[in-house]
N, C-alpha and C positions, 0 to 999 in steps of 0.2 A: 644490469649486466656489466661486468667489468672483465678486463683482460689484464693479465700480469705479464710483464716482460722482465726476464732476469738480466740484470746489468751487474755482472761481477758478483759481489756479495749482497747488494741491496736489490729490492724489487721496485718497480714503478707501475702504478695503476693509473692509466690515463683517465681523465675526466671527460665524460660525454656531456655535451651541452644539453640542457633541458629544453624541450620544445613542447608546445601544446599539441594535442591530438589533431586539431584542425590544421596546424602548420605542417604536420606530417601527411596530410591528405586524408585523414580519417573523417568520414561523414557521421556526425553524431545526431543528426536530425531524427532518426528513428530509434534512438536508444531508449529503451524502456526501463524505468526504475520501479522497484517493487512498491505495491500499494500495501500499506500497513494500517492497523487500527489501534486506538487506545480508548478503552480497554480492548484486549484481543478477543474476548468472549463476553457476551451479555447474557445475564441470567435473570429471569423473572420468577418470583415465587408464586405461591398459590393465590395470593391476592391480586396477581397480575399488576404489580407495582405500576406507579405512574410512569410517564415518559422518561426514557433514559437517553443520554447523548453519547455519541461516539465520534471521536476525531479521526479523520482520514488524513494520512500523509503519504508522500511519495507520488509517483505517477507524474503526469503532466496535463495541464489544461483543466477542464471541468470534469465532473464525475456524474455518472448515471448508475442507478441500481436496479437489479432485478431480484425478486423475492416472491414468496408465496403470499399473495395479497389476501388470501382467505384467512390467514393467521396473523399477519402483521400489518401495522400501519407505519410507513416510513416516509420521512420528509427530509430533503436536503435543505440546509440553511447556510448561506442564502441558496436560492434555487441553483442546482448543479454544483453547490459548494462543498467544502470540506467537513461539514458537521452533519451527522445523521441523527435525527430524533426518531427513536424507535419505541413503539408501544404495541403490545399484543392486543388483538381484537378480543372482545368479550367471549366469543364462542371458540377461541383458539384451543386446540387440543394440546395436551402435554407432548413434548418432544423437542427435537433439535431442528432448527430451520436455518438454512444457509442464505445469506445475503451476498450476492455477487456485485461488486463495485467495479466499474470499468471507466478508465479515463479516455480522453480524446485521442491519445496515442495508441490505444489498444491494450494497455496494461490492465491486468485484473488482480483483484484481491477478493478473498472470501472470508466473511465474518460469520461466526456461529452465534445463533440466538437460541438460548435454551429456555423453555417454558416448563416449570416444574408443576 
């Protein structure tokens, strides 16, 4: 944000000093950042390929996952960590399954797992 003051022919734009959010009294302790995944979608073919890994980023603290455990086997590496190892179960039906990942700050992300 800037303000201009007309001084004759020229203009003057005052410089506002930069301050951190904390210095301005903003509490950032409950700020949630988006949880994202690389890759953003996981697809398993007819052979139900071996284990695939997904990297989690964003959020804060450790991670926990909820998913359809009748179709998927999921493990965090390290426990509660930022890597998901995903494998479909032998009797998993074709379809799309959602894996919800939540961090300790309450942030959530949803990963789609497709079994063809």
